[in-house]
C-alpha positions in Angstrom: 4.2 -5.1 -35.9 7.9 -4.7 -34.2 8.7 -5.9 -30.4 10.9 -3.9 -28.1 12.4 -4.0 -25.7 15.0 -2.3 -22.7 17.5 -4.6 -23.2 16.6 -5.7 -27.7 13.4 -4.6 -29.8 11.8 -5.1 -32.3 10.8 -7.2 -35.2 9.6 -8.1 -38.9 8.2 -11.3 -40.4 10.2 -14.6 -41.4 10.2 -13.8 -44.4 11.8 -10.2 -44.3 15.4 -10.5 -45.8 18.1 -8.0 -46.0 19.3 -6.6 -49.4 21.0 -4.0 -50.7 19.7 -0.9 -50.9 19.9 1.8 -53.6 17.3 4.6 -52.7 17.4 7.0 -50.5 15.8 8.6 -47.1 15.2 11.7 -45.3 13.4 11.8 -41.5 10.4 14.0 -41.9 7.8 14.8 -39.2 5.1 12.4 -38.3 1.4 12.7 -40.0 -1.2 11.0 -40.6 -2.2 10.0 -44.6 -5.3 9.0 -46.4 -5.4 8.2 -49.8 -6.1 11.8 -51.8 -5.7 12.8 -55.3 -4.7 16.5 -55.7 -4.2 19.3 -58.9 -0.8 20.6 -59.3 -0.1 24.7 -59.7 0.0 23.3 -64.0 -3.0 21.5 -63.5 -4.6 24.6 -61.8 -3.8 26.4 -64.3 -4.7 24.6 -66.9 -8.2 23.9 -65.8 -9.0 27.3 -65.2 -7.8 28.1 -69.0 -9.3 25.1 -69.9 -13.0 26.1 -68.8 -12.3 30.3 -69.9 -12.2 28.9 -73.4 -14.9 27.4 -73.8 -16.5 29.7 -71.6 -15.6 32.2 -73.9 -16.2 30.2 -77.1 -19.7 30.2 -76.8 -20.0 33.4 -74.4 -18.4 35.4 -77.7 -19.5 32.9 -80.5 -15.8 32.2 -80.9 -16.0 28.1 -82.0 -12.5 27.5 -82.8 -11.3 28.3 -78.7 -13.6 25.2 -78.3 -10.8 22.0 -78.9 -8.6 24.1 -77.2 -9.8 24.3 -74.0 -11.3 20.9 -74.2 -8.1 19.3 -74.8 -6.4 21.4 -71.7 -9.5 19.3 -69.5 -9.0 16.5 -71.6 -4.9 16.7 -70.9 -5.9 16.7 -67.0 -8.4 13.8 -66.6 -6.0 12.1 -68.8 -3.4 12.5 -66.2 -5.7 11.6 -63.7 -6.6 8.5 -64.9 -3.2 7.5 -65.7 -2.2 7.4 -62.3 -4.9 6.2 -60.7 -4.3 2.8 -63.0 -0.7 3.2 -62.5 -0.8 3.5 -58.7 -3.2 0.4 -58.2 -0.1 -1.6 -59.4 2.4 -0.7 -56.9 3.7 -3.3 -54.1 6.0 -2.6 -51.3 7.3 -5.5 -49.2 9.4 -4.2 -45.6 12.2 -6.5 -44.5 14.6 -6.5 -42.0 17.9 -9.4 -40.7 16.9 -8.4 -37.0 16.4 -12.1 -35.9 12.2 -13.2 -34.9 11.1 -14.3 -31.7 7.7 -15.1 -30.7 5.1 -13.8 -28.3 4.0 -16.2 -25.0 0.8 -18.4 -26.4 1.2 -17.4 -30.0 2.3 -18.3 -33.3 3.1 -14.6 -34.4 6.7 -13.7 -34.9 8.1 -10.9 -34.7 11.6 -9.2 -35.5 13.0 -8.0 -32.1 15.3 -5.0 -32.1 16.8 -2.9 -28.9 15.3 -0.7 -27.3 17.7 2.9 -28.8 19.6 1.4 -31.1 19.1 2.0 -34.7 17.4 -0.5 -36.8 17.5 -0.7 -40.6 14.5 -1.8 -42.9 14.5 -2.3 -46.1 11.3 -1.5 -49.0 11.3 -3.4 -52.0 8.7 -1.3 -54.0 7.9 -3.4 -57.2 6.0 -2.0 -60.4 3.5 -5.0 -61.2 1.2 -2.7 -63.4 1.7 -2.6 -67.2 2.6 0.9 -67.3 5.3 2.4 -65.9 5.8 4.3 -62.9 7.4 7.8 -62.8 9.7 8.8 -60.3 7.6 8.8 -56.4 8.2 9.0 -53.0 7.4 6.6 -50.9 6.1 7.4 -46.9 7.1 5.4 -43.9 5.4 6.4 -41.1 6.6 5.2 -37.7 4.4 4.1 -35.2 4.3 6.2 -31.6 7.4 4.9 -30.0 9.4 3.6 -33.1 11.1 6.6 -33.9 10.6 9.5 -36.2 8.7 9.1 -40.0 10.8 8.8 -43.0 11.1 9.9 -46.5 12.3 8.0 -49.7 12.6 8.4 -53.3 12.7 6.2 -56.1 13.5 6.3 -59.5 10.9 5.5 -62.5 10.1 1.8 -62.8 9.0 0.2 -65.8 6.5 -3.1 -65.8 8.0 -5.4 -63.7 10.7 -3.6 -62.1 12.0 -3.3 -58.7 13.8 -0.7 -56.1 14.9 -1.0 -53.2 15.1 2.3 -50.4 16.6 1.8 -47.5 15.2 3.6 -44.1 16.2 3.0 -40.3 14.5 3.7 -37.2 15.5 4.3 -33.7 12.6 2.3 -31.1 12.0 4.4 -28.4 10.1 2.6 -26.1 9.3 -1.0 -24.9 6.6 -3.4 -26.4 5.1 -4.0 -30.0 5.5 -1.2 -32.5 6.1 -0.5 -36.1 5.8 0.7 -39.3 2.0 2.2 -38.9 1.7 3.0 -42.7 3.4 2.9 -45.8 2.3 5.6 -48.4 3.6 6.4 -52.0 3.3 9.3 -54.3 3.0 10.1 -57.3 2.7 13.0 -60.0 0.7 12.1 -63.0 1.7 12.5 -67.0 2.6 16.3 -67.4 3.0 17.3 -63.6 -0.9 17.6 -64.0 -2.1 15.4 -60.9 -0.5 14.0 -58.2 -2.1 11.4 -56.1 -1.1 10.2 -52.7 -1.8 6.2 -51.6 -1.9 3.8 -49.0 0.0 1.0 -50.2 0.7 -0.7 -46.0 -1.8 -0.3 -44.0 
């Protein structure tokens, strides 16, 4: 959470430190997301074609079509399994260079930002798994009063690789606010399946 006041605003944790950013971002409308997986257009075509080949193989006694149909369905399933496993091993750490303050009768410290003044936030995206992760999209969903939600682009990440993405928010209301949710969207192998997952909630 962040603390915003009329002459000062917002906050993070004491461990958030500034770092160089090589990512990109753009503004997007505020949306609420939940974890989900969906087939791409190619994935839908593969499923329909695979099912059609299997049905045709049985209906017209054409056993040669059966392996092709099973292969198409198996590719979609494999893509879903790989993307599910890959996105389990992604971590995102938010950092900012803002000073921190403690609220009265509280040991928690919050980054402090000026109301109406742009605040830069850096997200360190790390692939902690053993599988490489293809290019992905990061959704920074801002809480009410924190500014517009944004989207960042992350290049493919090998095992253990990290990428810093820079984004910014302009708080427009006093009080505690911040980045409500951070989500990552990744397409699986062959572009057949896409998964959106909450990394910070």
